[in-house]
OpenMM code with the backbone's topology and positions (N, CA, C; nanometers):
from openmm import Vec3, app, unit

residues = "UNK UNK UNK UNK UNK UNK UNK UNK UNK UNK UNK UNK UNK UNK UNK UNK UNK UNK UNK UNK UNK UNK UNK UNK UNK UNK UNK UNK UNK UNK UNK UNK UNK UNK UNK UNK UNK UNK UNK UNK UNK UNK UNK UNK UNK UNK UNK UNK UNK UNK UNK UNK UNK UNK UNK UNK UNK UNK UNK UNK UNK UNK UNK UNK UNK UNK UNK UNK UNK UNK UNK UNK UNK UNK UNK UNK UNK UNK UNK UNK UNK UNK UNK UNK UNK UNK UNK UNK UNK UNK UNK UNK UNK UNK UNK UNK UNK UNK UNK UNK UNK UNK UNK UNK UNK UNK UNK UNK UNK UNK UNK UNK UNK UNK UNK UNK UNK UNK UNK UNK UNK UNK UNK UNK UNK UNK UNK UNK UNK UNK UNK UNK UNK UNK UNK UNK UNK UNK UNK UNK UNK UNK".split()
positions = [
    Vec3(-6.4362, -6.8712, 13.0806),
    Vec3(-6.4422, -6.7459, 13.1313),
    Vec3(-6.3335, -6.6424, 13.0657),
    Vec3(-6.2248, -6.7113, 13.0295),
    Vec3(-6.1029, -6.6197, 12.9508),
    Vec3(-6.1664, -6.5663, 12.8357),
    Vec3(-6.2323, -6.6470, 12.7540),
    Vec3(-6.2800, -6.6239, 12.6290),
    Vec3(-6.3676, -6.4933, 12.6359),
    Vec3(-6.4646, -6.4914, 12.7514),
    Vec3(-6.5677, -6.3732, 12.7818),
    Vec3(-6.4743, -6.2525, 12.7997),
    Vec3(-6.3699, -6.2578, 12.8790),
    Vec3(-6.2903, -6.1405, 12.9238),
    Vec3(-6.2162, -6.1082, 12.7986),
    Vec3(-6.1479, -6.2000, 12.7151),
    Vec3(-6.0849, -6.1356, 12.5907),
    Vec3(-6.1840, -6.0923, 12.4989),
    Vec3(-6.3147, -6.1363, 12.4870),
    Vec3(-6.4086, -6.0899, 12.4023),
    Vec3(-6.4444, -5.9473, 12.4312),
    Vec3(-6.4551, -5.9074, 12.5617),
    Vec3(-6.4909, -5.7830, 12.6226),
    Vec3(-6.3950, -5.6985, 12.6153),
    Vec3(-6.2683, -5.7152, 12.5965),
    Vec3(-6.1468, -5.6313, 12.5842),
    Vec3(-6.1284, -5.6123, 12.4274),
    Vec3(-6.1756, -5.6776, 12.3491),
    Vec3(-6.1428, -5.6715, 12.1920),
    Vec3(-6.2378, -5.5492, 12.1481),
    Vec3(-6.1589, -5.4567, 12.0960),
    Vec3(-6.2256, -5.3461, 12.0323),
    Vec3(-6.2462, -5.3420, 11.8852),
    Vec3(-6.2254, -5.4416, 11.8220),
    Vec3(-6.2381, -5.4495, 11.6708),
    Vec3(-6.3630, -5.4378, 11.6425),
    Vec3(-6.4046, -5.3585, 11.5303),
    Vec3(-6.5327, -5.3370, 11.4993),
    Vec3(-6.6214, -5.2334, 11.5795),
    Vec3(-6.5556, -5.1697, 11.6637),
    Vec3(-6.6391, -5.0808, 11.7556),
    Vec3(-6.6647, -4.9524, 11.6630),
    Vec3(-6.5751, -4.9217, 11.5734),
    Vec3(-6.5784, -4.7901, 11.4915),
    Vec3(-6.7132, -4.8063, 11.3937),
    Vec3(-6.7140, -4.9221, 11.3589),
    Vec3(-6.8285, -4.9613, 11.2502),
    Vec3(-6.9592, -4.9696, 11.3196),
    Vec3(-6.9824, -5.0017, 11.4591),
    Vec3(-7.0817, -5.0003, 11.5208),
    Vec3(-7.1271, -4.8527, 11.5588),
    Vec3(-7.0164, -4.7865, 11.5987),
    Vec3(-7.0601, -4.6459, 11.6385),
    Vec3(-7.1058, -4.5549, 11.4916),
    Vec3(-7.0417, -4.6032, 11.3945),
    Vec3(-7.0849, -4.5248, 11.2733),
    Vec3(-7.2166, -4.5697, 11.2331),
    Vec3(-7.2757, -4.6903, 11.2547),
    Vec3(-7.3905, -4.7570, 11.2143),
    Vec3(-7.5122, -4.6772, 11.3146),
    Vec3(-7.4610, -4.6429, 11.4368),
    Vec3(-7.5590, -4.5691, 11.5368),
    Vec3(-7.5505, -4.4291, 11.5093),
    Vec3(-7.4598, -4.3784, 11.4514),
    Vec3(-7.4764, -4.2217, 11.4411),
    Vec3(-7.4961, -4.1590, 11.2973),
    Vec3(-7.4640, -4.2596, 11.1931),
    Vec3(-7.4906, -4.2135, 11.0605),
    Vec3(-7.6343, -4.1706, 11.0207),
    Vec3(-7.7459, -4.2519, 11.0868),
    Vec3(-7.8834, -4.2087, 11.0477),
    Vec3(-7.8931, -4.0756, 11.0915),
    Vec3(-7.8624, -4.0296, 11.2190),
    Vec3(-7.8919, -3.9200, 11.2689),
    Vec3(-7.8126, -3.8009, 11.2012),
    Vec3(-7.6906, -3.8233, 11.1457),
    Vec3(-7.6214, -3.7322, 11.0719),
    Vec3(-7.6980, -3.7117, 10.9438),
    Vec3(-7.7280, -3.8172, 10.8766),
    Vec3(-7.8147, -3.8341, 10.7472),
    Vec3(-7.9281, -3.7151, 10.7652),
    Vec3(-8.0090, -3.7496, 10.8732),
    Vec3(-8.1315, -3.6644, 10.9080),
    Vec3(-8.0881, -3.5228, 10.9000),
    Vec3(-7.9969, -3.4858, 10.9845),
    Vec3(-7.9592, -3.3468, 11.0106),
    Vec3(-7.9051, -3.2642, 10.8811),
    Vec3(-7.8429, -3.3420, 10.8014),
    Vec3(-7.7916, -3.2856, 10.6862),
    Vec3(-7.9238, -3.2640, 10.5851),
    Vec3(-8.0101, -3.3640, 10.5639),
    Vec3(-8.1240, -3.3444, 10.4895),
    Vec3(-8.2072, -3.2550, 10.5272),
    Vec3(-8.2319, -3.2427, 10.6864),
    Vec3(-8.3058, -3.1319, 10.7436),
    Vec3(-8.2488, -2.9807, 10.6977),
    Vec3(-8.1323, -2.9724, 10.6868),
    Vec3(-8.0743, -2.8347, 10.6435),
    Vec3(-8.1029, -2.8239, 10.4995),
    Vec3(-8.1035, -2.9151, 10.4149),
    Vec3(-8.1408, -2.9035, 10.2757),
    Vec3(-8.2865, -2.8603, 10.2891),
    Vec3(-8.3785, -2.9121, 10.3523),
    Vec3(-8.5202, -2.8788, 10.3430),
    Vec3(-8.5500, -2.7365, 10.3926),
    Vec3(-8.4699, -2.6894, 10.5009),
    Vec3(-8.4737, -2.5586, 10.5660),
    Vec3(-8.4082, -2.4525, 10.4638),
    Vec3(-8.3143, -2.4996, 10.3982),
    Vec3(-8.2685, -2.4182, 10.2805),
    Vec3(-8.3620, -2.3990, 10.1610),
    Vec3(-8.4535, -2.4964, 10.1384),
    Vec3(-8.5521, -2.4898, 10.0257),
    Vec3(-8.6556, -2.3815, 10.0822),
    Vec3(-8.6778, -2.3962, 10.2101),
    Vec3(-8.7951, -2.3012, 10.2664),
    Vec3(-8.7301, -2.1609, 10.2550),
    Vec3(-8.6074, -2.1499, 10.2845),
    Vec3(-8.5433, -2.0050, 10.2889),
    Vec3(-8.5429, -1.9587, 10.1376),
    Vec3(-8.5202, -2.0325, 10.0482),
    Vec3(-8.5231, -1.9817, 9.9219),
    Vec3(-8.6660, -1.9417, 9.8632),
    Vec3(-8.7589, -2.0014, 9.9068),
    Vec3(-8.8913, -1.9791, 9.8880),
    Vec3(-8.9262, -1.8409, 9.9518),
    Vec3(-8.8898, -1.8333, 10.0844),
    Vec3(-8.9050, -1.6874, 10.1261),
    Vec3(-8.8315, -1.5790, 10.0830),
    Vec3(-8.7153, -1.5923, 10.0207),
    Vec3(-8.6489, -1.4961, 9.9495),
    Vec3(-8.7292, -1.4715, 9.8070),
    Vec3(-8.7790, -1.5865, 9.7449),
    Vec3(-8.8573, -1.5705, 9.6322),
    Vec3(-8.9908, -1.4875, 9.6522),
    Vec3(-9.0527, -1.5039, 9.7528),
    Vec3(-9.1724, -1.4329, 9.7981),
    Vec3(-9.1410, -1.2936, 9.8063),
    Vec3(-9.0462, -1.2658, 9.9046),
    Vec3(-9.0144, -1.1213, 9.9223),
    Vec3(-8.9663, -1.0454, 9.7839),
    Vec3(-8.8880, -1.1090, 9.7084),
    Vec3(-8.8653, -1.0596, 9.5868),
    Vec3(-8.9803, -1.0402, 9.4945),
    Vec3(-9.0780, -1.1233, 9.4817),
    Vec3(-9.2026, -1.0903, 9.4058),
    Vec3(-9.2830, -0.9896, 9.4684),
    Vec3(-9.2965, -0.9796, 9.6139),
    Vec3(-9.3544, -0.8989, 9.6636),
    Vec3(-9.2985, -0.7471, 9.6519),
    Vec3(-9.1868, -0.7439, 9.6475),
    Vec3(-9.0969, -0.6202, 9.6294),
    Vec3(-9.1332, -0.5608, 9.5002),
    Vec3(-9.1067, -0.6574, 9.4003),
    Vec3(-9.1344, -0.6126, 9.2452),
    Vec3(-9.2894, -0.5630, 9.2264),
    Vec3(-9.3776, -0.6381, 9.3077),
    Vec3(-9.5282, -0.5994, 9.2760),
    Vec3(-9.5381, -0.4544, 9.3539),
    Vec3(-9.4828, -0.4327, 9.4742),
    Vec3(-9.4988, -0.3152, 9.5295),
    Vec3(-9.4345, -0.1961, 9.4531),
    Vec3(-9.3183, -0.2306, 9.3803),
    Vec3(-9.2827, -0.1198, 9.3212),
    Vec3(-9.3482, -0.0894, 9.1940),
    Vec3(-9.4194, -0.2007, 9.1244),
    Vec3(-9.4957, -0.1691, 9.0167),
    Vec3(-9.6273, -0.0804, 9.0495),
    Vec3(-9.6722, -0.1171, 9.1713),
    Vec3(-9.8081, -0.0592, 9.2093),
    Vec3(-9.7654, 0.1019, 9.2417),
    Vec3(-9.6472, 0.1397, 9.2618),
    Vec3(-9.6209, 0.2885, 9.3231),
    Vec3(-9.5863, 0.3746, 9.1994),
    Vec3(-9.5828, 0.3054, 9.0885),
    Vec3(-9.5424, 0.4089, 8.9667),
    Vec3(-9.6524, 0.4604, 8.9031),
    Vec3(-9.6331, 0.5660, 8.8416),
    Vec3(-9.7362, 0.6584, 8.7880),
    Vec3(-9.7342, 0.6011, 8.6392),
    Vec3(-9.8604, 0.5420, 8.6141),
    Vec3(-9.8969, 0.5067, 8.4779),
    Vec3(-9.9716, 0.6081, 8.4093),
    Vec3(-9.9225, 0.6423, 8.2664),
    Vec3(-9.9799, 0.7311, 8.1893),
    Vec3(-10.0100, 0.8558, 8.2723),
    Vec3(-9.9306, 0.9385, 8.3047),
    Vec3(-9.9601, 1.0714, 8.3654),
    Vec3(-10.0319, 1.1718, 8.2560),
    Vec3(-10.1277, 1.2407, 8.3094),
    Vec3(-10.2019, 1.3430, 8.2155),
    Vec3(-10.1297, 1.4721, 8.2403),
    Vec3(-10.1721, 1.5343, 8.1489),
    Vec3(-10.0779, 1.6830, 8.1608),
    Vec3(-10.1120, 1.7551, 8.2867),
    Vec3(-10.2310, 1.7376, 8.3383),
    Vec3(-10.2720, 1.8027, 8.4682),
    Vec3(-10.1956, 1.7362, 8.5835),
    Vec3(-10.1155, 1.6315, 8.5558),
    Vec3(-10.0454, 1.5547, 8.6682),
    Vec3(-10.1045, 1.4372, 8.7370),
    Vec3(-10.2134, 1.4013, 8.6746),
    Vec3(-10.2893, 1.3004, 8.7495),
    Vec3(-10.2315, 1.1562, 8.6738),
    Vec3(-10.1942, 1.0638, 8.7960),
    Vec3(-10.1547, 0.9196, 8.7468),
    Vec3(-10.2466, 0.8251, 8.7418),
    Vec3(-10.2019, 0.7365, 8.6428),
    Vec3(-10.2917, 0.6224, 8.6269),
    Vec3(-10.2393, 0.5140, 8.7440),
    Vec3(-10.3334, 0.4505, 8.7970),
    Vec3(-10.3022, 0.3483, 8.8972),
    Vec3(-10.3127, 0.2233, 8.8483),
    Vec3(-10.2021, 0.1190, 8.8530),
    Vec3(-10.2141, -0.0043, 8.7912),
    Vec3(-10.3312, -0.0675, 8.8698),
    Vec3(-10.3974, -0.1663, 8.7919),
    Vec3(-10.5052, -0.2618, 8.8644),
    Vec3(-10.4714, -0.3588, 8.9469),
    Vec3(-10.5494, -0.4109, 9.0234),
    Vec3(-10.5040, -0.5157, 9.1078),
    Vec3(-10.4437, -0.6469, 9.0258),
    Vec3(-10.5180, -0.6716, 8.9203),
    Vec3(-10.4686, -0.7759, 8.8381),
    Vec3(-10.3433, -0.7745, 8.7770),
    Vec3(-10.3062, -0.6300, 8.7330),
    Vec3(-10.1829, -0.6180, 8.6899),
    Vec3(-10.0602, -0.6323, 8.7977),
    Vec3(-10.1007, -0.5797, 8.9237),
    Vec3(-10.0071, -0.6151, 9.0348),
    Vec3(-9.9792, -0.7672, 9.0663),
    Vec3(-10.1044, -0.8459, 9.0542),
    Vec3(-10.0865, -0.9677, 9.0786),
    Vec3(-9.9967, -1.0603, 8.9685),
    Vec3(-10.0015, -1.0147, 8.8539),
    Vec3(-9.9491, -1.0691, 8.7431),
    Vec3(-9.7906, -1.0318, 8.7523),
    Vec3(-9.7779, -0.8991, 8.8133),
    Vec3(-9.6219, -0.8636, 8.8289),
    Vec3(-9.5591, -0.9580, 8.9469),
    Vec3(-9.6412, -0.9817, 9.0529),
    Vec3(-9.5919, -1.0714, 9.1636),
    Vec3(-9.5811, -1.1997, 9.1192),
    Vec3(-9.6551, -1.2565, 9.0282),
    Vec3(-9.6540, -1.3833, 8.9822),
    Vec3(-9.5301, -1.4219, 8.8945),
    Vec3(-9.4964, -1.3157, 8.8220),
    Vec3(-9.3824, -1.3288, 8.7237),
    Vec3(-9.2554, -1.3087, 8.7982),
    Vec3(-9.2556, -1.2556, 8.9160),
    Vec3(-9.1118, -1.2180, 8.9645),
    Vec3(-9.0808, -1.3147, 9.1010),
    Vec3(-9.1874, -1.3880, 9.1430),
    Vec3(-9.1429, -1.4761, 9.2740),
    Vec3(-9.0848, -1.6117, 9.2035),
    Vec3(-8.9906, -1.6522, 9.2926),
    Vec3(-8.9287, -1.7829, 9.2495),
    Vec3(-8.9120, -1.8917, 9.3780),
    Vec3(-8.8908, -1.9935, 9.3381),
    Vec3(-8.8563, -2.0909, 9.4371),
    Vec3(-8.8308, -2.2284, 9.3825),
    Vec3(-8.7886, -2.3291, 9.4685),
    Vec3(-8.7670, -2.4652, 9.4145),
    Vec3(-8.9049, -2.5197, 9.4071),
    Vec3(-8.9121, -2.6435, 9.3137),
    Vec3(-9.0531, -2.6835, 9.2929),
    Vec3(-9.1034, -2.7870, 9.3851),
    Vec3(-9.0495, -2.7858, 9.5013),
    Vec3(-9.0727, -2.8736, 9.5979),
    Vec3(-9.2075, -2.8428, 9.6681),
    Vec3(-9.2417, -2.7148, 9.6818),
    Vec3(-9.3749, -2.6564, 9.7334),
    Vec3(-9.4550, -2.5918, 9.6337),
    Vec3(-9.5617, -2.5408, 9.6787),
    Vec3(-9.6541, -2.4826, 9.5930),
    Vec3(-9.6695, -2.3288, 9.6440),
    Vec3(-9.6845, -2.2420, 9.5510),
    Vec3(-9.7209, -2.0981, 9.5891),
    Vec3(-9.8600, -2.0746, 9.5481),
    Vec3(-9.9529, -2.0278, 9.6555),
    Vec3(-10.0714, -1.9817, 9.5992),
    Vec3(-10.0941, -1.8651, 9.5325),
    Vec3(-10.1873, -1.8286, 9.4491),
    Vec3(-10.2008, -1.7041, 9.3672),
    Vec3(-10.1780, -1.6039, 9.4655),
    Vec3(-10.1218, -1.4918, 9.4139),
    Vec3(-10.0876, -1.3699, 9.5126),
    Vec3(-10.2295, -1.3033, 9.5188),
    Vec3(-10.2516, -1.2243, 9.6368),
    Vec3(-10.3665, -1.1659, 9.6826),
    Vec3(-10.3245, -1.0093, 9.6927),
    Vec3(-10.4121, -0.9358, 9.6457),
    Vec3(-10.4150, -0.7786, 9.6301),
    Vec3(-10.5407, -0.7558, 9.7154),
    Vec3(-10.5422, -0.6813, 9.8044),
    Vec3(-10.6652, -0.6498, 9.8758),
    Vec3(-10.6548, -0.4931, 9.9157),
    Vec3(-10.7656, -0.4237, 9.9494),
    Vec3(-10.7702, -0.2979, 10.0017),
    Vec3(-10.7890, -0.3059, 10.1335),
    Vec3(-10.7122, -0.2542, 10.2326),
    Vec3(-10.7426, -0.2689, 10.3892),
    Vec3(-10.8977, -0.2099, 10.4162),
    Vec3(-10.9342, -0.2653, 10.5215),
    Vec3(-11.0881, -0.2413, 10.5662),
    Vec3(-11.0778, -0.1035, 10.6483),
    Vec3(-10.9739, -0.0565, 10.6985),
    Vec3(-10.9491, 0.0789, 10.7800),
    Vec3(-10.9757, 0.1755, 10.7023),
    Vec3(-11.0245, 0.2860, 10.7464),
    Vec3(-11.0432, 0.4239, 10.6713),
    Vec3(-10.9070, 0.4942, 10.6739),
    Vec3(-10.8239, 0.4630, 10.7501),
    Vec3(-10.6890, 0.5288, 10.7641),
    Vec3(-10.6194, 0.5248, 10.6397),
    Vec3(-10.6481, 0.4077, 10.5614),
    Vec3(-10.5481, 0.3819, 10.4431),
    Vec3(-10.6496, 0.3660, 10.3315),
    Vec3(-10.6863, 0.4708, 10.2668),
    Vec3(-10.7827, 0.4597, 10.1549),
    Vec3(-10.7244, 0.4460, 10.0278),
    Vec3(-10.5962, 0.4942, 10.0159),
    Vec3(-10.5154, 0.4727, 9.8849),
    Vec3(-10.4092, 0.3816, 9.9038),
    Vec3(-10.4258, 0.2669, 9.9610),
    Vec3(-10.3188, 0.1684, 9.9531),
    Vec3(-10.3728, 0.0305, 9.9326),
    Vec3(-10.2865, -0.0652, 9.9127),
    Vec3(-10.2965, -0.2014, 9.8923),
    Vec3(-10.2319, -0.2876, 9.9954),
    Vec3(-10.2762, -0.4136, 10.0396),
    Vec3(-10.1986, -0.5126, 10.0973),
    Vec3(-10.1637, -0.6036, 9.9812),
    Vec3(-10.0362, -0.6599, 9.9594),
    Vec3(-10.0029, -0.7370, 9.8710),
    Vec3(-9.9623, -0.8711, 9.9638),
    Vec3(-9.9922, -0.9994, 9.9001),
    Vec3(-9.9713, -1.1127, 10.0080),
    Vec3(-9.9396, -1.2392, 9.9247),
    Vec3(-9.8571, -1.3284, 9.9712),
    Vec3(-9.8191, -1.4329, 9.8908),
    Vec3(-9.7910, -1.5412, 9.9880),
    Vec3(-9.8643, -1.6805, 9.9894),
    Vec3(-9.8414, -1.7947, 10.0676),
    Vec3(-9.7566, -1.8982, 9.9988),
    Vec3(-9.6805, -1.9620, 10.0756),
    Vec3(-9.5982, -2.0851, 10.0146),
    Vec3(-9.6214, -2.1964, 10.1023),
    Vec3(-9.6468, -2.3129, 10.0588),
    Vec3(-9.6783, -2.4570, 10.1170),
    Vec3(-9.5927, -2.5474, 10.0856),
    Vec3(-9.5092, -2.6320, 10.1873),
    Vec3(-9.4195, -2.7163, 10.1405),
    Vec3(-9.4229, -2.8312, 10.2569),
    Vec3(-9.4573, -2.9581, 10.1965),
    Vec3(-9.4507, -3.0771, 10.2823),
    Vec3(-9.3052, -3.1068, 10.3459),
    Vec3(-9.3093, -3.0975, 10.4721),
    Vec3(-9.1580, -3.1390, 10.5137),
    Vec3(-9.1396, -3.2818, 10.5331),
    Vec3(-9.0517, -3.3450, 10.4569),
    Vec3(-9.0375, -3.4697, 10.4394),
    Vec3(-8.8742, -3.4932, 10.4782),
    Vec3(-8.8552, -3.5576, 10.5964),
    Vec3(-8.7313, -3.5976, 10.6237),
    Vec3(-8.7068, -3.7499, 10.5725),
    Vec3(-8.5900, -3.7948, 10.5747),
    Vec3(-8.5706, -3.9291, 10.5062),
    Vec3(-8.6394, -4.0422, 10.5795),
    Vec3(-8.6745, -4.0560, 10.7091),
    Vec3(-8.7204, -4.1442, 10.7856),
    Vec3(-8.8590, -4.1331, 10.8117),
    Vec3(-8.8955, -3.9962, 10.8121),
    Vec3(-9.0491, -3.9624, 10.8527),
    Vec3(-9.0887, -3.8360, 10.7935),
    Vec3(-9.2019, -3.8209, 10.7750),
    Vec3(-9.2976, -3.7070, 10.7501),
    Vec3(-9.3121, -3.6002, 10.8498),
    Vec3(-9.2989, -3.4787, 10.8496),
    Vec3(-9.3374, -3.3907, 10.9285),
    Vec3(-9.4463, -3.3038, 10.8783),
    Vec3(-9.5297, -3.2135, 10.9793),
    Vec3(-9.6242, -3.1420, 10.9075),
    Vec3(-9.5800, -3.0356, 10.8124),
    Vec3(-9.6769, -2.9991, 10.7313),
    Vec3(-9.6413, -2.8993, 10.6157),
    Vec3(-9.6035, -2.7710, 10.6877),
    Vec3(-9.5371, -2.6953, 10.6113),
    Vec3(-9.5038, -2.5645, 10.6614),
    Vec3(-9.5990, -2.4631, 10.5638),
    Vec3(-9.6456, -2.3729, 10.6028),
    Vec3(-9.7034, -2.2563, 10.5421),
    Vec3(-9.6547, -2.1301, 10.5837),
    Vec3(-9.6040, -2.0622, 10.4610),
    Vec3(-9.5419, -1.9290, 10.5111),
    Vec3(-9.6088, -1.8298, 10.4385),
    Vec3(-9.6519, -1.7096, 10.4948),
    Vec3(-9.7075, -1.6151, 10.4272),
    Vec3(-9.6377, -1.4787, 10.4371),
    Vec3(-9.6202, -1.3975, 10.3410),
    Vec3(-9.5569, -1.2653, 10.3400),
    Vec3(-9.6461, -1.1540, 10.2892),
    Vec3(-9.6502, -1.0465, 10.3491),
    Vec3(-9.7483, -0.9556, 10.3243),
    Vec3(-9.6673, -0.8223, 10.3260),
    Vec3(-9.7042, -0.7337, 10.2321),
    Vec3(-9.6508, -0.5833, 10.2213),
    Vec3(-9.7705, -0.4919, 10.2028),
    Vec3(-9.7539, -0.3906, 10.2626),
    Vec3(-9.8566, -0.2727, 10.2401),
    Vec3(-9.7904, -0.1704, 10.1476),
    Vec3(-9.8851, -0.1349, 10.0436),
    Vec3(-9.8173, -0.0386, 9.9512),
    Vec3(-9.8980, 0.0690, 9.9241),
    Vec3(-9.8576, 0.1925, 9.9267),
    Vec3(-9.9287, 0.3136, 9.8984),
    Vec3(-9.9208, 0.3612, 9.7553),
    Vec3(-10.0391, 0.3613, 9.6829),
    Vec3(-10.0578, 0.3810, 9.5299),
    Vec3(-10.0180, 0.5367, 9.4941),
    Vec3(-9.9728, 0.5402, 9.3874),
    Vec3(-9.9388, 0.6818, 9.3421),
    Vec3(-10.0843, 0.7568, 9.3175),
    Vec3(-10.0692, 0.8954, 9.3612),
    Vec3(-10.2058, 0.9531, 9.3207),
    Vec3(-10.1708, 1.0823, 9.2207),
] * unit.nanometer
topology = app.Topology()
chain = topology.addChain("A")
for resn in residues:
    res = topology.addResidue(resn, chain)
    for name in ("N", "CA", "C"):
        topology.addAtom(name, app.Element.getBySymbol(name[0]), res)
């Protein structure tokens, strides 16, 4: 009985046991922060690409003497977005989409869109993939 009581009061090794219990959770949180940071960088890259595509779409290409502007084609806008977006190679970007809105309110505008897909992989388990889409509406030069 004395050995049981003395063993119960002995605190040697308790720090190692506590660390063994909490270290996996701590590693999971730190790794999760990095995964979310990668997604945040992809969002910043999408916004940058869309902003550059929107800027390019609004410029007046080859103005004539009568003041008529040439408008960039959808393929030129897509190429500009593709060239300017950035992100870490963990996920994948879809090709940029440039579309004309279906409404009659906006006849001289375009919707620019980029989508990013990233599998969420934590150290001990895989989570569902995230899909992030960003869109901007641009009014073309006339």
